N, C-alpha and C positions, 0 to 999 in steps of 0.2 A: 461487428464480425467473419468468420474469415475469410480467408483466401479463397474460397468457388462457391465465395455473396453469400452462404446459408447466415443467419441472422441467429441469437443465440438470446436469449433477453439473462441481465445477469445481478442481484442484489448485491456484489461487492466481488474486489476482483484483489489478491493478494501475490507479488508479486516480490518471488523470493532469487535474489538480484545475485544469486550466486558471486562469482573474480572481478569479472570486467562487466560492472553492471551502465549500459550501453541504452539509455531511454530515449533513441530517435523515435519508438513507435508512440512515444508522449503528448509527442511536437505539436506547441498548439490547445491543449491541455488551460495552460498555468500552472504546471504540476512543480518544476519549477525556473530560480530567480534569473535576473539576468548575465548573474557569475557562474551558473549550472549547477545551484546546491537544490538541490531538491526541498521543497518544500511540507517541512511534514515535526509531527513531532510522534514521539516517541512508535513509530512506523505508522501513524495515520494521514494522513496526507490532510494537508491544512486548507485544499487552495480545491480538490476535485472527493467530491463526497463519493466514497463505496474506495475508495484506492489505501491500500495497507502497505507497508515494502517490510520485507524485513531482510536482513544480510546487507546492510548499508554501513558504509564507515564513519563509524559514530552514531549510530542510532541512536543509542541513551548514551550507552559507553564504549571506551579503550577498545574496549576486546569484543565488539559485537560482530561485526564484519567477518569473525572467528569460528570455531566450532567448538568452543569454551562458555559466547557469550551470545550469544545466534538462537541457541535456547530458551531459556529466559525473553533474550525479547519478545521467541517469536510465541510465546503465552504470556507474554502480553495484549501483539494487536489480537490474538486469539478472545482470550478479554475483551478487547473493545469493540472487534467485530459480531461478538454475539450481541452485545451493549447495542451496536447499533440497526443492526438482524431486527430487533425484540421493539426497537424504535420506530422501526421505518416501518412492521405491520402494527404495531399499534398505530400510528397515524392511519394507517390505511385502509383499520376500521373504522374510523371517528369520522 
């Protein structure tokens, strides 16, 4: 839902977190644990279906939150997202 009240249906969300990750807008989704750590594996949320991250510190490697590391992480997230969307579409047809 947008600020003006308009709603859009989405299949997935990719959060490109930038340099100051402030995930307050995810409060209530169960996206992180009691210590504030994002519950993810290789950029895919472990608790929120269709939620993906790019640019988290130590998302996969030490370089994940750097220009050198974000590219490979983003490529992996796109591959995961494509698989998830294909599976979702197959489920809809079943």
